[in-house]
N, C-alpha and C positions, 0 to 999 in steps of 0.2 A: 147854203140848203144841206139838212139833215133826209140823208135815203136810209132805208130801211132793204134791205135786200136778201132773198133767202134762197138757197143752193143747196140742189140733194147733188152728193158726189158721189163716185165710185171710194170705199174707205180701202184706202191703196194707198203706201207709203208717198210724200213727194207731196202729194195734190193740196194741203193746205198750204206750203210755202209754193207755190206756182200759183196760187192764188194770190197771196199776198205778195207776193213779187211784182202780179200785174198791178196791183193797187200802187207800188213803191213805186214802180217805172211808170207811173202815167204823173205821181206826184200827188193821190189822192188819200189824205186822212183817216185812219180807220180808227173810229170813236170806241166799238166795239167790237166784240167777234167771239159768237161761242158754235161749239164743234158737238156736236156728239151721234150717237148711232141714231137711225130714223128707223121708221116702221120696217121699210122694207130690209131683209139680208144683204147684208154686204154691204149697205150705201148709211151715209152719214148726213144728217141736213147741217148745213153752216151760215149762221144769221150776221150779215156782216152790216152795222149800223156804220156809214162812213156821211164826212160833209165834203158836195162838189156844188161849184158855183152856181150852179144852174141846171135843169135837167137836162136840156141835150148833152151835158157830163155826163148824166147819171143815164141816157139810151147810149152811149158810146162803153160805158163799164160794161152794162150789159152783152150789149153785143161780142165786145172782146174775152167776156168771160166764157160766152159759148162756143166760142171758138176754141176755149182749152179742153185736154186731154181730162176723161174721166168725169168732166160734168155732165149732169143727165137734164138739170132743168135751173133753169132762173130766174129765178123773179122778185120784179122792184113790189115788195105790199107799201111802200109808204103811204099812196092814197085810197085804201082799200081798207076794208073794217077790219082789224086784227084784234089778237088776243096776243099782247105783247108783257113779260115779266124779267126781273131778275132777281137773281141770290146775291146777298150780301151777308159777311160775318163781321160781324165788327167786335172785336176786344177792347172793351173800356176801361178806366179806372175807377174804383168803389173799393168803397170801406163801409162801415156800420152805417157809416151819417149820414150817407149819401147814396147807398142803397135803394132804400125804400121811396127816394126820387126816381131814382133811374127806374126803377119797376113801375113807377106811375107814368113813364113819359110809353114804357115798352106796349104795354095794353090798348093803347087806342092806336095802334099801329098792328096789329094783332101782330107782333113779332113774338120771341120764346128767345127765353136764357136755355142755352145750351150745355153750358159751363159757368161755376162758380168756384172763384178761390178765396185767397184773404185777399188776394189786392186786384183782382178782375174780376170783371163778367163778360164773358159770351153772347153776344144774341144772335139772332140767325133772322135774316127778314126778307120774305118776296114779293117784290108788286111791281108796277111800272115804275122809271127810271125815277119820275117825279118825286113820286113816294117815297124811295127809298134816301133820294137827296135833301129831302123835307125832316128826315128823323136824324140824318148824318147831320145834321145841323141843330137839330134840339138836343143831341147828346155831346156836338164839338167839347160843349164848355165844362166837360164834365173828365175829359182827357181820352184821344182816344188813342189808342197804344198800338196797335194792330187794325187794319181790313183786307177784306178779297174779297174782286166784288165777280160775278161771272160775265155781265154786258150781258147784255138786249137778247133772250130766247124768241122767237115771236114767228106766228103764220096767220092764216086768213081766216077770221070766222064761218061757220060755217052756211050763213046765208049771206050773204054780199048784197049792198047799198050801192055801192059804185058801183059801172059799169067801164068806170078809166084800168080796166085791168093790162099790164103791161108784160105776157108772158110768152116768153122764147123756149123753146124746146128742141133737145137733138133726139131724131127719133132714127 
């Protein structure tokens, strides 16, 4: 079962290492992790997409994360209405014969070309995980030379439809 956990942490050395070690010790697989500055000075937001076998394990991991130094807030946002995005940069082989075909695939996905060379095109695409996966599958036959993905970044929408919110915080 895939779970999305949002963390607000102090922006200090070693915080990310302690978090990933906690997941590793408990044998949880991190499918994606993204980290960046938050709206509060000196704090960062971490979004982890993890795979756990059941919801009870998800509750355990959020409780264990809350015990960590420098973690301010832990929220399992899986069952909430969320805004989630990922960024991918994809370098695709191209030549004059295939370039127009590739451009015709880019447009419907609202992706953009950010670099063109004699033998390749670099494409930037943002969106939900499924959208990026669909685009990657369409572009694969042309030959993906390189690809870098950020992982999912997410937070709850302004108005929640679900009351099933699991939030723990240290005061």
